[in-house]
LOKOL-648619 format. One record per residue (C-alpha): residue in three letters; x, y, z. Coordinates in steps of 0.05 Angstrom, whole numbers, plus 5000, padded with zeros to 4 digits. Example, Ala and Ser with C-alpha at 12.3 -4.5 7.8 and 13.67 -1.06 7.14 Angstrom:
2
ALA_5246_4910_5156
SER_5273_4979_5143
REM end
This chain:
455
MET_0653_0538_6680
GLY_0590_0574_6702
PHE_0628_0626_6741
LEU_0650_0656_6674
LYS_0579_0675_6655
GLY_0574_0749_6646
TYR_0644_0757_6617
THR_0654_0774_6544
LYS_0692_0731_6494
GLN_0750_0780_6494
GLU_0753_0782_6570
ILE_0753_0706_6575
SER_0806_0700_6521
TRP_0849_0751_6558
MET_0840_0714_6624
MET_0861_0649_6591
TYR_0932_0675_6587
ASP_0935_0670_6663
TRP_0913_0598_6653
ALA_0971_0591_6603
ASN_1030_0624_6637
SER_1013_0602_6708
ALA_1044_0534_6688
HIS_1111_0570_6685
SER_1098_0603_6753
VAL_1087_0538_6790
ILE_1131_0488_6751
VAL_1191_0530_6732
VAL_1191_0578_6791
THR_1179_0526_6844
LEU_1202_0458_6818
LEU_1264_0480_6780
PRO_1298_0509_6842
ILE_1293_0440_6875
PHE_1324_0407_6815
PHE_1378_0461_6811
ASP_1393_0450_6885
THR_1405_0376_6869
VAL_1451_0391_6811
ALA_1488_0445_6850
GLY_1503_0393_6904
TYR_1549_0358_6854
THR_1587_0421_6835
ALA_1653_0445_6864
ASP_1618_0503_6900
SER_1556_0474_6934
VAL_1553_0518_6996
SER_1492_0560_6980
SER_1448_0544_6920
MET_1397_0591_6952
SER_1444_0650_6942
THR_1460_0630_6870
TRP_1386_0622_6853
GLY_1370_0688_6884
TYR_1423_0724_6843
ALA_1400_0690_6779
THR_1328_0711_6792
SER_1351_0782_6805
LEU_1391_0784_6740
ALA_1331_0760_6700
MET_1286_0813_6732
ALA_1339_0867_6720
ILE_1341_0852_6646
VAL_1266_0858_6639
ALA_1260_0917_6686
LEU_1311_0959_6648
SER_1279_0945_6582
ALA_1205_0947_6604
PRO_1190_1021_6589
PHE_1219_1015_6519
LEU_1183_0949_6506
GLY_1119_0984_6528
VAL_1131_1041_6478
PHE_1134_0992_6420
GLY_1070_0960_6445
ASP_1033_1026_6439
ILE_1040_1026_6364
ARG_0974_1002_6336
GLY_0980_0928_6316
MET_1047_0916_6349
ARG_1024_0896_6418
LYS_1000_0827_6397
ARG_1062_0814_6354
LEU_1109_0830_6411
PHE_1067_0790_6459
ALA_1073_0730_6412
LEU_1149_0740_6405
PHE_1163_0738_6479
VAL_1115_0680_6491
GLY_1155_0643_6438
ILE_1221_0659_6472
GLY_1195_0634_6539
VAL_1164_0571_6510
VAL_1228_0551_6474
ALA_1270_0562_6537
VAL_1224_0518_6579
ALA_1223_0465_6524
LEU_1299_0463_6525
LEU_1297_0457_6601
SER_1262_0390_6592
PHE_1328_0360_6567
THR_1369_0381_6628
PRO_1344_0327_6677
MET_1368_0273_6629
MET_1439_0302_6624
ASP_1496_0268_6662
PHE_1510_0316_6719
MET_1531_0264_6771
SER_1595_0240_6737
SER_1640_0298_6756
THR_1639_0368_6787
ALA_1655_0397_6718
ALA_1595_0362_6686
ALA_1550_0385_6743
GLY_1576_0456_6735
ARG_1559_0456_6661
VAL_1489_0430_6673
ALA_1478_0479_6730
GLY_1501_0536_6685
LEU_1455_0514_6629
ILE_1396_0510_6677
LEU_1409_0581_6701
VAL_1415_0609_6630
LEU_1350_0575_6607
TYR_1315_0596_6671
ILE_1335_0669_6660
VAL_1312_0667_6587
SER_1246_0636_6607
VAL_1234_0689_6659
ILE_1250_0743_6608
GLY_1198_0713_6560
PHE_1147_0706_6617
ASP_1155_0777_6644
ALA_1162_0813_6578
SER_1099_0780_6551
ALA_1064_0801_6615
ILE_1077_0875_6598
TYR_1034_0869_6535
TYR_0984_0823_6570
ASP_0973_0874_6625
ALA_0967_0930_6573
PHE_0912_0892_6538
LEU_0869_0900_6601
THR_0849_0970_6579
ASP_0831_0944_6510
ILE_0786_0886_6529
THR_0744_0914_6587
THR_0719_0978_6620
PRO_0747_1012_6683
GLU_0685_0991_6721
ARG_0699_0917_6706
MET_0775_0918_6714
ASP_0777_0893_6786
ARG_0732_0835_6770
VAL_0766_0815_6704
SER_0836_0822_6730
THR_0823_0781_6793
MET_0785_0727_6755
GLY_0846_0721_6709
TYR_0888_0702_6769
GLY_0834_0655_6792
LEU_0834_0618_6725
GLY_0909_0613_6730
TYR_0903_0577_6796
ILE_0853_0524_6773
GLY_0888_0514_6706
GLY_0962_0525_6694
SER_0980_0527_6768
THR_0943_0463_6786
ILE_0936_0413_6729
PRO_1011_0407_6710
LEU_1030_0401_6783
VAL_0977_0346_6794
ILE_1005_0308_6734
PHE_1076_0314_6763
LEU_1053_0289_6831
LEU_1015_0230_6799
MET_1077_0210_6760
ASN_1117_0214_6824
LEU_1066_0171_6862
ALA_1069_0121_6804
ASN_1143_0112_6819
VAL_1166_0144_6754
PRO_1239_0164_6765
MET_1243_0236_6790
LEU_1288_0260_6734
THR_1240_0231_6682
CYS_1182_0266_6718
LEU_1219_0332_6714
ALA_1236_0323_6640
VAL_1163_0307_6623
ILE_1133_0363_6664
PHE_1180_0416_6636
ALA_1160_0394_6565
LEU_1086_0395_6584
THR_1094_0465_6613
ALA_1122_0491_6547
VAL_1065_0460_6508
TRP_1013_0484_6558
TRP_1039_0555_6556
LEU_1038_0557_6480
VAL_0970_0525_6469
PHE_0931_0566_6519
SER_0961_0631_6494
LEU_0924_0622_6428
PRO_0856_0649_6451
LEU_0886_0717_6467
LEU_0924_0718_6401
LYS_0860_0700_6363
ASN_0806_0740_6398
CYS_0836_0801_6433
LYS_0842_0865_6394
GLN_0886_0925_6409
THR_0841_0986_6409
SER_0888_1034_6445
GLY_0951_1063_6416
LYS_0962_1102_6352
PRO_0976_1081_6280
TYR_1049_1080_6262
GLU_1079_1141_6229
LYS_1150_1149_6205
GLY_1196_1167_6263
ASP_1146_1146_6317
VAL_1192_1095_6349
GLY_1249_1144_6357
ARG_1202_1198_6383
ASN_1169_1151_6432
ILE_1236_1125_6459
ARG_1260_1196_6468
GLY_1194_1211_6502
VAL_1206_1159_6557
GLY_1239_1215_6597
ALA_1177_1258_6589
THR_1134_1200_6614
VAL_1178_1195_6675
ARG_1167_1268_6689
GLU_1092_1259_6678
ILE_1090_1203_6729
ILE_1130_1244_6779
ALA_1081_1302_6770
ASN_1022_1256_6780
LYS_1027_1248_6856
PRO_0975_1193_6865
MET_1007_1151_6811
LEU_1077_1164_6836
VAL_1062_1146_6909
TYR_1022_1085_6888
ILE_1076_1058_6842
LEU_1129_1070_6896
ALA_1086_1034_6948
TYR_1075_0978_6898
PHE_1150_0974_6886
PHE_1161_0956_6959
TYR_1101_0915_6980
ILE_1099_0871_6917
ASP_1171_0852_6934
GLY_1144_0808_6990
VAL_1096_0773_6943
HIS_1147_0760_6888
THR_1202_0740_6936
VAL_1159_0690_6973
ILE_1136_0660_6907
SER_1206_0654_6876
MET_1244_0633_6939
ALA_1194_0589_6976
THR_1216_0520_6953
THR_1290_0540_6955
TYR_1281_0563_7027
GLY_1243_0499_7045
THR_1297_0456_7013
ASN_1351_0493_7053
LEU_1313_0476_7116
GLY_1313_0403_7096
LEU_1238_0397_7086
ASP_1210_0339_7046
ASP_1204_0356_6971
THR_1140_0317_6960
GLY_1108_0348_7022
MET_1126_0418_6996
MET_1096_0401_6927
LEU_1031_0379_6959
ALA_1030_0443_6999
LEU_1040_0483_6935
LEU_0983_0444_6904
LEU_0940_0466_6962
VAL_0958_0538_6946
GLN_0933_0529_6875
ILE_0868_0494_6896
LEU_0853_0549_6946
GLY_0874_0604_6898
LEU_0809_0609_6859
PRO_0762_0611_6919
PHE_0803_0665_6951
CYS_0806_0704_6886
LEU_0730_0700_6882
LEU_0728_0724_6954
TYR_0773_0782_6937
ILE_0726_0801_6880
ARG_0667_0803_6927
LEU_0704_0840_6982
ALA_0733_0890_6933
ALA_0664_0905_6907
ARG_0640_0918_6977
PHE_0700_0951_7010
GLY_0741_0975_6951
ALA_0803_0949_6915
ARG_0849_0994_6955
THR_0824_0966_7021
MET_0834_0894_6998
VAL_0905_0907_6973
GLY_0919_0936_7042
VAL_0894_0871_7073
GLY_0942_0832_7028
VAL_1000_0876_7049
CYS_0987_0860_7122
VAL_0981_0786_7107
TYR_1049_0785_7074
MET_1082_0822_7131
PHE_1058_0767_7176
ILE_1082_0714_7127
CYS_1153_0740_7131
VAL_1153_0737_7206
PHE_1121_0668_7207
ALA_1171_0642_7155
PHE_1229_0663_7201
PHE_1205_0614_7254
MET_1186_0558_7206
ARG_1223_0493_7216
GLU_1173_0437_7204
LEU_1135_0414_7143
TRP_1067_0427_7176
GLN_1088_0500_7184
PHE_1104_0502_7110
TRP_1033_0479_7097
LEU_1005_0533_7142
LEU_1050_0584_7105
ALA_1021_0558_7039
VAL_0950_0571_7063
LEU_0969_0641_7085
CYS_0998_0655_7016
ALA_0936_0627_6982
THR_0891_0676_7018
SER_0922_0737_6985
GLN_0973_0718_6932
GLY_0926_0725_6872
GLY_0882_0780_6900
ILE_0938_0829_6917
GLN_0970_0821_6849
ALA_0906_0825_6809
LEU_0877_0886_6846
SER_0944_0922_6843
ARG_0942_0915_6768
SER_0871_0940_6762
ILE_0883_0999_6809
PHE_0941_1021_6765
GLY_0897_1014_6703
LYS_0846_1062_6734
LEU_0901_1113_6748
LEU_0925_1117_6676
PRO_0918_1188_6648
ASP_0920_1165_6575
LYS_0893_1097_6554
ASP_0927_1104_6485
ARG_0993_1098_6522
SER_0974_1040_6566
GLY_1033_0998_6541
GLU_1082_1052_6560
PHE_1052_1063_6628
PHE_1046_0989_6643
GLY_1119_0984_6622
PHE_1136_1031_6679
PHE_1089_0993_6725
ASP_1127_0930_6705
ILE_1195_0961_6716
PHE_1176_0977_6788
GLY_1149_0907_6799
LYS_1211_0875_6769
PHE_1261_0918_6806
SER_1227_0899_6870
SER_1236_0827_6846
ILE_1310_0841_6839
MET_1316_0871_6908
GLY_1280_0816_6946
PRO_1316_0753_6921
ALA_1383_0790_6920
LEU_1372_0813_6992
VAL_1352_0742_7013
GLY_1414_0714_6979
PHE_1460_0768_7007
VAL_1435_0763_7079
SER_1434_0687_7078
ALA_1505_0684_7051
LEU_1529_0737_7100
VAL_1499_0701_7160
ALA_1525_0634_7135
GLU_1596_0662_7128
ASP_1592_0691_7199
MET_1569_0623_7225
LEU_1628_0589_7190
VAL_1677_0638_7222
ARG_1646_0631_7291
GLN_1655_0555_7286
GLY_1726_0562_7262
LEU_1708_0533_7194
THR_1716_0551_7121
GLU_1679_0527_7059
ALA_1738_0480_7046
THR_1741_0450_7116
ALA_1667_0445_7132
THR_1634_0377_7123
ALA_1572_0368_7081
GLU_1531_0360_7145
GLN_1559_0424_7174
VAL_1545_0462_7109
ASP_1473_0437_7108
ALA_1463_0457_7181
ILE_1492_0527_7169
ASN_1449_0537_7107
ALA_1387_0517_7146
ALA_1405_0564_7203
SER_1422_0624_7159
GLY_1363_0620_7111
PRO_1310_0648_7159
TYR_1349_0712_7167
GLY_1347_0722_7092
ILE_1271_0714_7091
LEU_1261_0760_7151
SER_1300_0816_7116
VAL_1244_0822_7065
LEU_1199_0848_7120
LEU_1238_0914_7122
ILE_1222_0926_7048
ILE_1148_0911_7056
LEU_1144_0958_7115
VAL_1168_1016_7071
GLY_1113_0999_7021
ALA_1061_0995_7077
VAL_1079_1064_7103
LEU_1072_1094_7033
TYR_1007_1056_7019
PHE_0971_1068_7085
ALA_0998_1137_7105
VAL_1017_1175_7042
LEU_0973_1149_6985
PRO_0905_1167_7017
LYS_0926_1240_7024
THR_0947_1245_6950
LEU_0881_1214_6928
ARG_0841_1263_6971
ASP_0881_1322_6942
LYS_0864_1299_6872
LYS_0793_1279_6892
LEU_0804_1209_6864
ASP_0769_1146_6888
ILE_0801_1079_6871
REM end
């Protein structure tokens, strides 16, 4: 991989974790909702799997978000960051490995059996997301250990790029090849979930072996208690630091669009009745295009600045929300996939590196990235929950207008109502992104000028 020339061993090892955990992003976050929708169809309450999945995603994000600052505090103890990283990687890997058994369970025999399998899928999904997102706190915090501020944009964005060509692409290609070879779908799912667990574990090893924690302070008796009590002081410090406060609030809102589109895309497409294989091929296209667009973002950020390129990504995602509202055909899903590919990796990577440059104390990078993560995760709670709430509300209104109830509506009527209500849920995300855009474009530049900062 010649494009990695010029990066240090530690930088490459750090970037390989994006290669590792991206398998979870594409397989669990995009394939599992389709499988869950199938299982949910056999349960007693099969009206809106989209709402249920949205609420489950929000619960997982809430658990991580509420604990993130405290997890970050522990990671700032010298030597603890890597151990905690390994712990949460292990939790996520085990949950995904257990998910590999669910497609082979008998969920078609009765509504009770389907309900049990659906419940198990939701629990394991939530645990896997906790492992994924908690490990990311320490992964992000390692960024200040393994590179310099001048190289952060480049290293962070290339990490996302590696994720696209590795974990996001290869497992999905294997799944599609098995599908084309007429391997039964449930067998395909069982195999790919197992492969995702192994992939995540194996490619986490370079970071565990080669990356060293240089920030943080050696442990002294009473440090943990003092640091936890000091979380409130950190909150006050962030509030007093106007550029950091405005940036993190803007991030809270605009990243909602990114996370919600990622986590709800296939569920939304399934609700519209789009072909599953066609959606998977479109998602494969996202991964294939991901690296070239990440490399483009690196070049453009070097020329125009990271802040400008994040702004471009914000505008792209506002358009995506509007476009998704009118989407009805598979070719439109493909076009939506291309639009996502242009900015999905770049906006996340550059947002992370911008925050790294704003840190006032690199020895507390874990703690600060914990707060960065809590804002990102709470936005991930808000988006899917809003999509689920608005979709369910509109669906209920449509039932009433047609003189129907969940009990009296036929399966065909339920499918039609779900397809008609889903777009309103997706469109509601636009309101949240607009708030972030106002903060990012109108308020942030003034705070940076006042502090004479250039990011």
